[in-house]
C-alpha positions in Angstrom: 68.6 99.2 86.4 67.1 95.7 86.6 67.1 94.7 89.9 68.7 91.7 88.9 72.1 92.9 87.8 74.7 92.9 89.8 74.7 96.6 89.5 71.4 96.8 91.6 72.3 93.9 93.9 75.9 95.9 94.6 73.8 99.2 95.5 71.6 97.1 98.1 74.9 96.1 99.5 76.3 98.9 99.8 73.2 100.7 101.4 73.8 99.5 104.8 77.8 99.9 104.9 78.8 102.2 107.8 82.3 102.8 105.3 84.6 100.9 107.7 87.0 98.5 105.7 86.2 96.0 108.3 87.6 92.5 108.1 84.4 90.8 108.5 82.5 93.4 106.1 80.9 91.9 103.0 80.2 95.5 101.5 83.7 96.6 102.2 85.2 93.8 100.4 82.9 94.6 97.6 83.4 98.4 97.5 87.0 97.3 97.2 86.2 95.4 94.1 84.0 98.0 92.2 87.2 100.4 93.2 89.1 98.2 91.6 87.4 98.0 89.0 86.6 101.5 88.5 90.1 102.7 88.4 91.3 99.7 85.7 88.2 101.1 83.1 88.4 104.8 84.2 92.2 105.1 84.2 94.1 102.1 83.9 93.1 101.5 80.4 94.4 104.8 79.3 97.1 105.5 81.6 100.9 104.4 81.0 101.3 100.5 82.6 104.5 102.8 84.9 101.3 105.3 86.1 98.3 102.7 87.0 96.2 104.0 89.7 96.7 102.6 93.4 94.0 103.3 94.9 95.0 105.6 97.3 93.7 108.7 98.9 95.0 110.9 96.0 92.8 108.7 93.6 89.3 109.1 96.0 90.7 113.1 95.1 90.9 113.1 91.8 87.5 110.3 91.3 85.9 113.2 93.7 87.1 115.6 91.2 85.6 113.6 88.3 81.6 112.7 89.7 81.0 116.4 89.0 82.0 116.3 85.6 79.4 113.3 84.1 80.9 114.0 80.8 84.3 113.9 81.0 86.7 112.1 78.4 87.9 109.7 81.2 84.5 108.0 81.6 84.3 107.4 78.0 85.7 103.7 76.6 84.1 102.6 73.4 85.9 99.6 73.6 83.7 99.0 76.8 80.8 100.7 75.5 80.6 103.5 78.3 80.3 107.2 77.2 79.6 109.1 80.6 80.2 108.8 84.3 77.0 107.0 85.1 77.6 104.3 82.3 81.4 103.5 83.7 80.2 103.6 87.3 77.6 101.2 86.5 80.1 99.0 84.3 82.3 98.8 87.1 79.3 97.9 89.6 78.5 95.4 87.3 82.1 93.5 86.6 82.5 94.0 90.3 79.6 91.9 91.7 81.0 89.0 89.4 84.7 89.1 90.3 82.8 89.0 94.3 80.9 85.9 93.2 84.2 84.6 91.7 86.2 84.8 94.2 84.0 84.4 97.4 80.8 82.6 95.7 77.6 83.3 95.0 76.1 83.7 98.6 76.8 87.4 99.7 76.2 87.0 103.5 79.2 85.1 103.2 81.7 87.6 102.0 84.5 89.7 103.9 86.9 91.9 103.1 89.5 89.7 104.8 88.8 86.6 102.8 90.7 88.4 99.9 92.8 91.0 101.7 95.5 89.2 103.4 98.9 90.0 104.8 102.2 87.4 104.2 104.9 88.2 106.0 107.7 87.5 103.7 111.5 87.8 105.6 113.7 90.4 104.2 116.5 88.1 103.2 115.5 84.8 101.4 111.9 85.4 101.6 111.7 85.5 98.0 114.2 82.8 97.3 112.9 81.1 94.8 113.8 78.1 96.9 110.2 76.8 98.4 111.4 75.0 101.2 113.4 78.4 102.7 110.2 80.3 102.0 108.3 78.1 104.1 110.5 77.9 107.2 110.6 82.2 106.8 108.0 83.4 106.0 104.8 83.4 107.4 100.6 83.6 106.7 98.3 84.7 104.9 97.0 86.5 107.5 93.0 87.8 106.6 93.0 91.6 108.0 90.8 94.6 107.5 91.6 98.0 106.7 92.7 99.5 103.9 95.4 102.7 102.3 94.1 105.5 103.0 92.0 104.8 106.3 93.2 104.6 110.3 93.6 100.8 110.2 96.5 101.1 107.3 96.6 98.2 105.8 97.2 99.1 102.2 96.7 97.6 99.3 97.5 98.1 95.1 94.6 98.3 93.1 96.6 98.0 90.1 97.9 94.1 91.6 95.3 93.1 93.4 93.3 92.8 97.1 96.7 91.5 99.0 98.2 93.8 101.7 101.3 95.0 100.7 102.1 98.2 103.3 101.6 97.8 106.7 101.8 100.1 110.5 105.0 97.9 111.8 103.7 98.5 115.0 101.2 100.3 117.1 101.5 102.4 120.0 99.4 104.0 122.2 101.1 105.8 125.3 99.5 107.6 128.8 101.9 110.7 129.0 100.0 110.9 132.8 101.5 107.0 133.4 104.0 105.4 131.2 103.1 102.3 132.4 99.5 102.4 131.4 100.6 102.5 128.1 100.0 99.9 125.3 102.1 98.6 122.2 102.1 96.0 119.7 104.8 94.6 116.9 103.3 93.6 113.6 105.5 90.2 114.3 107.7 89.4 117.4 110.7 90.4 119.5 113.0 87.7 117.9 114.4 87.6 113.7 115.1 83.9 114.6 112.2 81.5 112.6 112.1 78.6 115.0 112.2 81.0 118.2 108.7 81.0 120.0 108.4 85.1 119.4 109.6 85.0 116.0 105.7 85.8 115.2 103.5 85.4 118.4 102.5 89.0 118.1 101.1 88.3 114.5 97.5 87.3 115.8 96.9 90.2 118.4 98.1 92.6 115.8 95.9 91.3 113.1 92.9 91.7 115.2 93.6 95.2 116.4 94.4 94.0 119.8 97.0 95.3 122.0 99.5 94.3 125.0 100.8 96.3 128.0 104.1 97.9 127.6 105.9 98.1 130.8 107.8 101.3 131.0 109.3 101.7 134.7 111.9 99.9 136.0 109.5 98.3 139.0 106.9 97.5 136.1 109.0 95.7 134.0 110.8 93.9 137.1 107.4 93.1 137.7 106.6 91.8 134.2 110.0 89.8 133.2 110.0 86.6 132.5 113.5 86.5 131.3 117.2 87.8 132.6 119.9 88.7 129.3 123.0 89.3 131.1 125.6 90.2 128.3 129.4 89.9 129.7 132.7 91.0 128.2 134.8 88.3 127.0 137.7 87.1 129.9 140.1 87.8 127.0 
């Protein structure tokens, strides 16, 4: 293969990849762009709009099976000029390099997965109202994140749509069953649903960085950690 081709450059980048979808990984960014292109060219062009490849773990199983069938008709596309597995993969790899340059610039050392894989927190009530000032007040982001649709850091995306995050773990928790007060957790947003409250999204930066907070569990631990107290009083009527 031409060593100056996008496919060859992409292969060289992937050769040193640890296979993690880390936020700062150039190889992860390139691979996921390649994955999106491969799924579109091999399957998306042949399938109806209602059955486009989303790119999750099921599609990894599909492609793994077809890789062992180099002459499967799924690899062939006369319009694209592909006739078998190798030509389809080479085309997707070349297209991915071109797309990566378009999205992130010509210098591959500056590429990062989180430059294109971002999360926007959209308010469930009015976040898609179409009224720009309201959406600006209620929505937050985009937040650059790592992860993917079929990995432990489950910040999923739909390969038939784009690279933005469309599903996430809304809370992460690690529980120490021997000592609940040593447990840790993090919430996606914050403890408040009021957009002007300081706790509206005060945990999101930590969540995006895969960090957690101490989780006071026992009454004594809660009393020691508390900064505010809410008292609910019945009506006098």
